[in-house]
FIMARMAR-919189 format. One line per field, with one value per residue: residue number from 1; residue in one letter; x negated, y, z negated of N, C-alpha, C, O in turn. Coordinates in steps of 0.1 Angstrom, whole numbers, plus 5000, padded with zeros to 4 digits. Layout:
% residues N
pos	c(NUM, ...);
code	c(A, ...);
neast	c(X, ...);
nnorth	c(Y, ...);
nup	c(Z, ...);
caeast	c(X, ...);
canorth	c(Y, ...);
caup	c(Z, ...);
ceast	c(X, ...);
cnorth	c(Y, ...);
cup	c(Z, ...);
oeast	c(X, ...);
onorth	c(Y, ...);
oup	c(Z, ...);
% end
This chain:
% residues 122
pos	c(1, 2, 3, 4, 5, 6, 7, 8, 9, 10, 11, 12, 13, 14, 15, 16, 17, 18, 19, 20, 21, 22, 23, 24, 25, 26, 27, 28, 29, 30, 31, 32, 33, 34, 35, 36, 37, 38, 39, 40, 41, 42, 43, 44, 45, 46, 47, 48, 49, 50, 51, 52, 53, 54, 55, 56, 57, 58, 59, 60, 61, 62, 63, 64, 65, 66, 67, 68, 69, 70, 71, 72, 73, 74, 75, 76, 77, 78, 79, 80, 81, 82, 83, 84, 85, 86, 87, 88, 89, 90, 91, 92, 93, 94, 95, 96, 97, 98, 99, 100, 101, 102, 103, 104, 105, 106, 107, 108, 109, 110, 111, 112, 113, 114, 115, 116, 117, 118, 119, 120, 121, 122);
code	c(I, A, S, G, S, T, G, G, T, L, M, M, D, A, S, G, A, R, S, A, V, S, G, D, A, D, V, I, N, D, G, A, T, G, T, A, G, T, F, F, V, V, G, D, A, G, L, T, F, S, V, T, Y, A, D, G, V, L, R, N, N, L, D, A, S, T, M, I, I, S, S, F, T, D, T, S, A, G, L, V, L, T, G, G, S, D, S, F, S, V, G, A, T, L, T, L, N, G, L, Q, S, K, G, N, Y, S, T, A, N, P, G, G, T, P, Y, S, I, T, V, N, Y, D);
neast	c(7724, 7729, 7746, 7744, 7758, 7768, 7769, 7760, 7742, 7733, 7711, 7710, 7689, 7686, 7670, 7671, 7660, 7664, 7672, 7673, 7691, 7704, 7713, 7726, 7718, 7706, 7684, 7681, 7652, 7654, 7642, 7658, 7666, 7677, 7701, 7706, 7735, 7740, 7747, 7761, 7761, 7775, 7777, 7779, 7748, 7728, 7748, 7757, 7761, 7778, 7779, 7800, 7810, 7831, 7839, 7844, 7861, 7850, 7862, 7864, 7865, 7873, 7886, 7900, 7881, 7862, 7839, 7825, 7815, 7794, 7778, 7763, 7736, 7716, 7698, 7701, 7685, 7680, 7706, 7714, 7726, 7703, 7694, 7721, 7727, 7725, 7714, 7719, 7710, 7727, 7727, 7737, 7751, 7759, 7784, 7783, 7804, 7803, 7790, 7796, 7816, 7808, 7809, 7822, 7822, 7841, 7854, 7874, 7889, 7920, 7934, 7910, 7896, 7889, 7857, 7851, 7834, 7827, 7823, 7817, 7817, 7801);
nnorth	c(8104, 8112, 8122, 8128, 8143, 8121, 8099, 8068, 8038, 8029, 8010, 7993, 7973, 7941, 7946, 7972, 7991, 8017, 8025, 8039, 8025, 8027, 8050, 8083, 8088, 8094, 8088, 8109, 8120, 8126, 8121, 8105, 8072, 8041, 8016, 7984, 7963, 7939, 7906, 7882, 7846, 7821, 7788, 7752, 7738, 7729, 7729, 7736, 7767, 7788, 7818, 7841, 7870, 7897, 7923, 7959, 7991, 8022, 8051, 8086, 8108, 8133, 8138, 8123, 8109, 8079, 8052, 8022, 7992, 7965, 7935, 7921, 7913, 7893, 7881, 7854, 7829, 7795, 7789, 7774, 7767, 7771, 7761, 7767, 7793, 7820, 7848, 7875, 7898, 7923, 7937, 7959, 7972, 8004, 8021, 8052, 8078, 8104, 8135, 8130, 8136, 8152, 8137, 8115, 8083, 8054, 8021, 8022, 8046, 8062, 8046, 8032, 8001, 7973, 7955, 7920, 7895, 7863, 7835, 7802, 7771, 7742);
nup	c(9463, 9498, 9527, 9563, 9591, 9606, 9589, 9573, 9561, 9527, 9505, 9473, 9459, 9441, 9420, 9414, 9432, 9454, 9488, 9521, 9547, 9574, 9600, 9593, 9566, 9530, 9502, 9477, 9463, 9432, 9408, 9393, 9384, 9398, 9386, 9387, 9385, 9357, 9350, 9327, 9322, 9304, 9291, 9289, 9283, 9313, 9332, 9365, 9385, 9409, 9427, 9441, 9463, 9469, 9491, 9482, 9476, 9470, 9453, 9454, 9425, 9429, 9453, 9481, 9493, 9503, 9499, 9512, 9494, 9498, 9512, 9491, 9471, 9449, 9419, 9410, 9405, 9408, 9395, 9373, 9340, 9319, 9287, 9282, 9289, 9314, 9332, 9357, 9381, 9403, 9436, 9461, 9493, 9503, 9522, 9538, 9548, 9574, 9563, 9535, 9507, 9475, 9442, 9418, 9424, 9422, 9418, 9399, 9401, 9411, 9438, 9445, 9453, 9438, 9438, 9438, 9417, 9416, 9395, 9398, 9382, 9386);
caeast	c(7726, 7735, 7749, 7745, 7771, 7773, 7770, 7750, 7743, 7722, 7711, 7703, 7687, 7690, 7659, 7675, 7652, 7673, 7666, 7682, 7691, 7706, 7722, 7721, 7720, 7692, 7683, 7675, 7643, 7656, 7637, 7667, 7663, 7690, 7703, 7715, 7744, 7734, 7757, 7755, 7770, 7773, 7784, 7773, 7735, 7726, 7758, 7753, 7772, 7776, 7783, 7805, 7813, 7842, 7837, 7853, 7862, 7849, 7870, 7861, 7874, 7877, 7894, 7906, 7870, 7858, 7828, 7827, 7805, 7794, 7766, 7758, 7724, 7715, 7687, 7706, 7677, 7684, 7720, 7716, 7726, 7691, 7698, 7734, 7730, 7717, 7717, 7712, 7712, 7733, 7726, 7747, 7749, 7771, 7785, 7787, 7810, 7797, 7793, 7803, 7820, 7802, 7818, 7820, 7829, 7843, 7867, 7885, 7896, 7932, 7931, 7899, 7898, 7877, 7851, 7851, 7823, 7834, 7814, 7822, 7810, 7801);
canorth	c(8101, 8123, 8118, 8137, 8145, 8109, 8088, 8057, 8029, 8029, 7998, 7992, 7958, 7936, 7951, 7986, 7999, 8022, 8028, 8042, 8013, 8030, 8060, 8096, 8088, 8094, 8086, 8120, 8118, 8136, 8116, 8095, 8058, 8032, 8004, 7972, 7955, 7926, 7898, 7870, 7835, 7812, 7775, 7741, 7736, 7719, 7731, 7746, 7776, 7795, 7830, 7847, 7884, 7902, 7939, 7968, 8004, 8032, 8062, 8099, 8114, 8148, 8140, 8110, 8103, 8067, 8044, 8008, 7987, 7952, 7930, 7919, 7906, 7889, 7874, 7842, 7819, 7782, 7787, 7762, 7773, 7764, 7763, 7772, 7806, 7825, 7861, 7878, 7912, 7922, 7949, 7959, 7983, 8014, 8028, 8065, 8086, 8116, 8146, 8123, 8145, 8147, 8134, 8103, 8073, 8042, 8014, 8024, 8058, 8059, 8043, 8024, 7986, 7966, 7944, 7909, 7886, 7851, 7825, 7788, 7759, 7730);
caup	c(9478, 9506, 9541, 9573, 9599, 9611, 9576, 9573, 9549, 9517, 9498, 9460, 9456, 9427, 9411, 9412, 9441, 9464, 9501, 9533, 9556, 9588, 9602, 9588, 9551, 9526, 9490, 9471, 9451, 9420, 9395, 9387, 9388, 9399, 9377, 9392, 9377, 9352, 9344, 9319, 9322, 9292, 9292, 9286, 9290, 9324, 9342, 9375, 9389, 9422, 9427, 9455, 9462, 9478, 9492, 9477, 9481, 9459, 9456, 9447, 9415, 9432, 9465, 9487, 9499, 9501, 9503, 9511, 9489, 9505, 9514, 9479, 9468, 9434, 9415, 9405, 9408, 9401, 9391, 9363, 9326, 9311, 9273, 9280, 9295, 9325, 9337, 9370, 9386, 9415, 9443, 9473, 9503, 9503, 9536, 9537, 9559, 9577, 9553, 9524, 9496, 9463, 9431, 9410, 9432, 9414, 9420, 9389, 9405, 9419, 9453, 9446, 9454, 9430, 9443, 9427, 9415, 9411, 9391, 9398, 9375, 9396);
ceast	c(7732, 7737, 7749, 7758, 7776, 7774, 7760, 7751, 7730, 7723, 7704, 7700, 7689, 7680, 7662, 7668, 7664, 7666, 7678, 7681, 7692, 7714, 7716, 7725, 7706, 7695, 7676, 7666, 7644, 7649, 7646, 7665, 7677, 7689, 7711, 7725, 7740, 7746, 7753, 7766, 7766, 7782, 7775, 7759, 7735, 7737, 7752, 7764, 7769, 7783, 7787, 7810, 7823, 7839, 7847, 7854, 7861, 7856, 7865, 7870, 7879, 7886, 7896, 7893, 7867, 7845, 7831, 7814, 7805, 7781, 7758, 7745, 7723, 7702, 7689, 7698, 7679, 7699, 7723, 7716, 7715, 7694, 7713, 7738, 7721, 7721, 7711, 7717, 7719, 7732, 7736, 7744, 7763, 7770, 7791, 7793, 7801, 7800, 7801, 7805, 7811, 7812, 7813, 7828, 7829, 7856, 7878, 7893, 7908, 7929, 7918, 7903, 7886, 7871, 7851, 7838, 7829, 7822, 7822, 7814, 7812, 7801);
cnorth	c(8111, 8117, 8130, 8137, 8132, 8098, 8078, 8046, 8031, 8015, 7999, 7976, 7954, 7940, 7967, 7996, 8004, 8027, 8031, 8030, 8017, 8042, 8073, 8096, 8088, 8093, 8099, 8116, 8129, 8131, 8106, 8081, 8050, 8021, 7994, 7966, 7943, 7919, 7886, 7860, 7826, 7800, 7764, 7740, 7725, 7722, 7740, 7756, 7782, 7807, 7836, 7862, 7887, 7918, 7947, 7982, 8013, 8045, 8074, 8103, 8128, 8148, 8126, 8104, 8090, 8062, 8029, 8002, 7971, 7948, 7927, 7911, 7903, 7881, 7861, 7831, 7805, 7779, 7775, 7770, 7765, 7769, 7770, 7787, 7811, 7840, 7865, 7893, 7913, 7937, 7949, 7971, 7991, 8019, 8041, 8070, 8097, 8127, 8141, 8134, 8142, 8145, 8120, 8093, 8060, 8034, 8015, 8036, 8055, 8057, 8035, 8010, 7978, 7955, 7932, 7901, 7874, 7841, 7812, 7779, 7749, 7717);
cup	c(9486, 9521, 9551, 9581, 9604, 9601, 9580, 9562, 9540, 9509, 9484, 9459, 9443, 9416, 9408, 9423, 9451, 9478, 9511, 9543, 9571, 9589, 9596, 9572, 9543, 9511, 9486, 9460, 9441, 9408, 9388, 9392, 9389, 9389, 9384, 9381, 9370, 9344, 9337, 9319, 9311, 9294, 9286, 9291, 9301, 9334, 9352, 9379, 9403, 9419, 9441, 9451, 9472, 9480, 9486, 9482, 9469, 9462, 9449, 9438, 9419, 9443, 9471, 9494, 9495, 9504, 9503, 9504, 9494, 9505, 9502, 9479, 9453, 9432, 9407, 9410, 9401, 9399, 9383, 9349, 9318, 9297, 9271, 9284, 9307, 9326, 9349, 9373, 9400, 9422, 9454, 9482, 9502, 9518, 9535, 9550, 9562, 9567, 9541, 9512, 9483, 9453, 9426, 9418, 9422, 9419, 9411, 9392, 9411, 9432, 9456, 9448, 9450, 9438, 9433, 9428, 9408, 9407, 9390, 9392, 9384, 9386);
oeast	c(7740, 7729, 7753, 7767, 7788, 7780, 7752, 7761, 7719, 7734, 7693, 7709, 7693, 7683, 7656, 7671, 7672, 7654, 7689, 7670, 7684, 7721, 7704, 7735, 7696, 7706, 7664, 7669, 7637, 7652, 7642, 7662, 7686, 7679, 7723, 7721, 7736, 7753, 7742, 7778, 7754, 7793, 7765, 7758, 7741, 7736, 7745, 7776, 7758, 7793, 7780, 7814, 7825, 7838, 7858, 7847, 7868, 7854, 7861, 7882, 7888, 7894, 7893, 7895, 7869, 7839, 7838, 7803, 7816, 7772, 7746, 7744, 7728, 7696, 7681, 7703, 7679, 7703, 7732, 7707, 7718, 7695, 7716, 7749, 7711, 7732, 7700, 7726, 7717, 7735, 7744, 7735, 7774, 7760, 7803, 7789, 7793, 7812, 7811, 7795, 7807, 7823, 7803, 7840, 7820, 7866, 7890, 7904, 7908, 7922, 7915, 7914, 7876, 7878, 7852, 7832, 7834, 7813, 7832, 7803, 7823, 7801);
onorth	c(8119, 8108, 8141, 8132, 8131, 8088, 8080, 8046, 8033, 8009, 8006, 7968, 7962, 7939, 7973, 8008, 7996, 8031, 8025, 8027, 8013, 8045, 8075, 8103, 8084, 8096, 8100, 8110, 8139, 8137, 8099, 8079, 8052, 8018, 7996, 7964, 7934, 7924, 7880, 7863, 7823, 7801, 7767, 7740, 7714, 7717, 7749, 7753, 7780, 7808, 7835, 7865, 7880, 7925, 7942, 7985, 8011, 8050, 8072, 8103, 8133, 8157, 8117, 8094, 8087, 8068, 8025, 8007, 7965, 7955, 7929, 7903, 7910, 7875, 7857, 7823, 7804, 7767, 7767, 7778, 7755, 7781, 7776, 7791, 7805, 7844, 7860, 7898, 7904, 7947, 7939, 7979, 7987, 8022, 8042, 8066, 8101, 8128, 8147, 8140, 8130, 8150, 8115, 8094, 8055, 8040, 8011, 8037, 8045, 8066, 8032, 8006, 7977, 7947, 7934, 7900, 7875, 7839, 7812, 7778, 7746, 7706);
oup	c(9481, 9525, 9547, 9576, 9606, 9604, 9590, 9555, 9545, 9508, 9483, 9459, 9434, 9404, 9399, 9422, 9455, 9477, 9510, 9546, 9580, 9580, 9595, 9567, 9549, 9506, 9490, 9450, 9442, 9397, 9378, 9404, 9381, 9385, 9387, 9369, 9378, 9335, 9340, 9317, 9309, 9299, 9279, 9304, 9300, 9346, 9350, 9377, 9408, 9411, 9451, 9440, 9482, 9470, 9484, 9491, 9459, 9473, 9437, 9440, 9412, 9444, 9463, 9501, 9483, 9513, 9494, 9507, 9493, 9499, 9503, 9488, 9445, 9441, 9399, 9418, 9388, 9401, 9386, 9347, 9312, 9295, 9261, 9283, 9309, 9322, 9352, 9367, 9408, 9415, 9457, 9479, 9501, 9524, 9531, 9561, 9553, 9563, 9537, 9508, 9482, 9454, 9429, 9418, 9417, 9423, 9413, 9386, 9418, 9438, 9467, 9444, 9457, 9444, 9421, 9439, 9397, 9415, 9384, 9397, 9389, 9391);
% end
C-alpha cells in the first residue's frame, strides 16, 4: 500500500481482495496477495452467536506513525454453530496519513491499540 501527500483509505474485504476507497492512497500491484483474518468458533451444536468489532490503532515498528483500522466486514453467514463449529473471515478499512511511513504496522508494536472481536453466544 502507499499514500500520497493527503492520505486516504484502503479496504481489504473478508475474501482478501484489496482496493483503494478514497483519497490519495493506492494498493501497489506487486504480485502479493492479501489474506483476511479467519476465526473459528466452537460450542454446542445449534447455538447462535453474534460478532461485534471495535476499532484499533496500528503502530509502525520503525517510528511513531499510526494507521486506524475500522469498518470491519465478515463472512459470518447464519451465525449458527452447525455441527458445533463455524468459521468466518474478517476484512477492514485502513486509514492512511499523508506520506505514510513504510514499516511493519501492528497493534502489538509499542503504542498500538488492539482492535477487539467479541463473540457472544445467544
